matplotlib code that plots the C-alpha trace (Angstrom):
import matplotlib.pyplot as plt

x = [34.1, 37.5, 40.3, 42.8, 46.3, 49.3, 52.5, 53.8, 51.1, 52.0, 55.7, 54.7, 52.5, 55.1, 57.7, 55.5, 54.6, 58.5, 59.4, 56.9, 57.6, 56.2, 52.3, 51.6, 53.6, 51.6, 48.3, 50.2, 51.0, 47.3, 46.3, 48.9, 47.8, 44.2, 44.8, 47.5, 45.8, 44.6, 47.7, 49.5, 47.3, 47.7, 51.4, 51.4, 49.1, 51.6, 54.4, 52.7, 53.9, 55.1, 55.6, 58.9, 59.5, 61.6, 60.0, 61.5, 59.1, 60.7, 58.8, 56.0, 54.2, 52.5, 52.3, 48.7, 48.7, 51.3, 49.0, 47.0, 50.3, 51.5, 48.2, 49.0, 51.3, 53.0, 56.2, 56.8, 59.4, 58.8, 61.3, 60.5, 62.8, 62.0, 63.8, 61.3, 61.9, 58.3, 56.7, 58.9, 57.8, 54.2, 54.6, 56.2, 53.2, 50.6, 52.6, 53.9, 52.8, 54.7, 57.9, 57.6, 57.8, 60.4, 58.1, 58.6, 61.6, 61.9, 65.1, 65.9, 67.6, 69.1, 67.0, 70.2, 71.7, 69.9, 71.5, 70.9, 72.9, 73.4, 70.7, 68.6, 65.1, 62.9, 60.5, 60.8, 58.1, 57.5, 54.6, 54.6, 58.2, 60.1, 59.2, 61.7, 64.6, 67.7, 70.0, 67.5, 69.8, 72.1, 68.9, 67.6, 71.3, 70.9, 67.6, 69.1, 71.9, 69.8, 67.2, 68.1, 68.4, 65.2, 63.5, 60.8, 60.8, 57.3, 57.0, 54.0, 53.5, 50.9, 50.5, 52.5, 49.6, 47.5, 50.3, 50.9, 47.6, 48.2, 49.4, 51.9, 53.9, 56.0, 57.8, 60.4, 58.6, 60.2, 57.5, 58.0, 56.5, 56.2, 58.7, 61.5, 60.8, 61.1, 64.5, 65.6, 65.1, 66.9, 69.8, 70.2, 70.5, 67.1, 66.8, 63.1, 60.3, 56.7, 53.8, 50.1, 48.1, 45.2, 42.5, 40.9, 38.7, 40.3, 39.0, 40.9, 41.8, 38.6, 36.6, 35.6, 36.1, 38.6, 39.9, 43.8, 45.7, 48.7, 51.2, 52.3, 55.9, 57.2, 61.0, 63.2]
y = [8.6, 7.9, 7.3, 10.2, 9.0, 10.7, 11.2, 8.7, 6.1, 6.6, 5.8, 2.9, 1.7, 2.2, 0.4, -2.5, -2.9, -2.9, -5.2, -6.7, -7.4, -8.8, -9.2, -6.2, -7.7, -10.8, -8.7, -6.7, -9.9, -10.9, -7.8, -7.7, -11.3, -10.1, -6.7, -8.2, -11.5, -10.4, -9.1, -12.3, -14.6, -12.5, -12.9, -16.6, -16.9, -15.0, -17.3, -20.1, -22.9, -26.3, -29.6, -29.5, -25.9, -24.5, -21.2, -18.2, -15.7, -12.6, -11.1, -13.9, -12.5, -14.7, -17.3, -17.8, -18.3, -21.0, -24.0, -22.5, -22.0, -25.5, -26.9, -25.2, -28.0, -31.3, -31.7, -27.7, -26.7, -23.4, -21.2, -18.1, -15.2, -12.5, -9.8, -10.5, -13.1, -12.6, -13.1, -16.2, -17.7, -17.1, -18.5, -21.7, -22.0, -21.6, -24.2, -26.7, -29.7, -28.5, -27.7, -31.3, -33.0, -30.3, -28.9, -25.5, -23.6, -20.2, -18.2, -15.0, -12.6, -9.1, -7.4, -6.9, -10.3, -13.6, -16.8, -19.1, -20.7, -19.3, -20.6, -22.2, -21.2, -21.6, -19.0, -16.0, -13.5, -10.9, -8.6, -5.0, -5.2, -2.9, 0.1, -1.3, -2.3, -0.4, -1.2, -2.0, -2.3, -4.7, -6.8, -7.3, -8.5, -11.0, -12.1, -12.6, -14.5, -17.0, -17.3, -20.1, -19.2, -19.0, -18.6, -16.0, -13.3, -11.5, -8.3, -6.8, -3.4, -0.7, 2.3, 5.3, 7.7, 5.2, 4.8, 8.6, 9.0, 6.6, 8.6, 6.5, 5.9, 9.1, 7.3, 4.9, 3.9, 4.6, 4.7, 3.9, 4.7, 1.6, 3.0, 3.3, -0.3, -1.5, 0.3, -0.8, -4.3, -4.0, -2.1, -5.0, -7.7, -8.7, -9.0, -8.6, -6.9, -6.7, -5.4, -5.4, -3.0, -4.3, -2.5, -4.2, -3.3, -3.5, -2.5, 0.7, 1.2, 3.0, -0.1, 1.6, 0.0, 1.6, 1.1, 0.2, 0.1, -2.1, -3.7, -7.2, -7.0, -10.1, -10.4, -12.9]
z = [38.7, 37.0, 39.4, 39.5, 39.6, 41.3, 39.5, 42.0, 41.1, 37.4, 37.9, 39.9, 37.2, 34.6, 36.4, 37.1, 33.6, 32.7, 35.5, 37.6, 41.3, 44.3, 44.9, 42.9, 40.1, 40.2, 39.6, 36.9, 35.0, 35.3, 33.9, 31.1, 30.1, 29.8, 28.0, 25.6, 24.8, 21.4, 20.3, 21.8, 19.8, 16.6, 17.1, 17.7, 14.4, 12.4, 13.5, 11.4, 13.9, 12.4, 14.3, 16.1, 16.2, 19.0, 20.0, 22.1, 23.6, 25.0, 27.9, 28.4, 31.3, 33.4, 30.7, 30.7, 27.1, 26.7, 26.9, 24.0, 22.0, 22.5, 21.0, 17.6, 16.4, 17.6, 19.7, 20.2, 22.4, 24.2, 25.9, 27.8, 28.5, 31.0, 33.2, 36.2, 38.8, 40.0, 36.6, 35.8, 39.3, 38.2, 34.8, 36.3, 38.7, 35.9, 33.6, 36.1, 34.0, 30.8, 33.0, 34.5, 30.8, 29.7, 26.9, 28.5, 29.9, 31.3, 31.7, 33.6, 31.5, 31.7, 28.9, 27.0, 26.0, 25.3, 27.1, 24.3, 21.4, 18.0, 15.5, 18.2, 17.4, 14.4, 15.7, 18.1, 19.2, 21.5, 22.3, 24.0, 25.1, 22.7, 24.7, 27.4, 25.4, 26.7, 23.9, 21.0, 18.1, 20.2, 21.3, 17.8, 16.9, 19.8, 18.3, 14.8, 16.4, 18.0, 15.1, 12.8, 9.0, 7.5, 10.9, 11.7, 14.2, 14.9, 17.0, 18.2, 19.4, 20.0, 17.9, 19.1, 19.0, 21.4, 23.7, 24.0, 25.3, 28.2, 31.3, 32.4, 29.2, 29.8, 32.5, 31.0, 27.7, 24.4, 21.7, 18.0, 14.7, 12.6, 10.0, 12.8, 13.9, 10.3, 9.9, 13.3, 12.2, 8.9, 10.2, 12.8, 10.4, 9.2, 5.5, 5.2, 7.3, 6.5, 8.9, 9.3, 11.2, 13.3, 15.5, 18.6, 21.5, 25.1, 28.4, 29.9, 33.4, 34.0, 32.9, 29.6, 26.1, 23.9, 20.5, 20.3, 17.1, 16.9, 14.5, 13.8, 12.2, 10.6, 10.0, 8.7]

ax = plt.figure().add_subplot(projection="3d")
ax.plot(x, y, z, "-o")
ax.set_aspect("equal")
plt.show()
């Protein structure tokens, strides 16, 4: 029998997805890593990483994918930015060796500004975070600012119709059509934006396999 969630349960799920905290936040990080790994791998592939790239990931979750990312090219430098102290601590725990040799760095952010220098990164990506951006136009301007000229930004997000069918997304999520995202990127300073739509099979909270459509947007 499928578990019936109360309204309070759904609000808590939404809150943890946007800002994981405490022990439940650690479990949420594990769940997100598993459910998002297909989208994360697709985003990393779209980055087309080259030797020596400086990479920024916005909303890195528990960082279970970082070791694989670093294997894609030589001498990569990874920076993670997240609003959750809980999730940063977990990402540091899972990537301790990379922290020790300074291949990986994690930064606590306010979700509005990016604490990095202008033109610092060749590649920037984010997966399933756009729903929680408080000031999306300003935030994309920040991404433009820290991206090097000629650099690439990859944004992955799930199809609006799919997301609307999830019972918790009415609590604090802003859902987007692909056209709105492309317009947002162009209005905030990206001169070119292309996208690809993909479909994957994922496990629902009820343990059933469902189809999820999502978009990979590439901006430069």
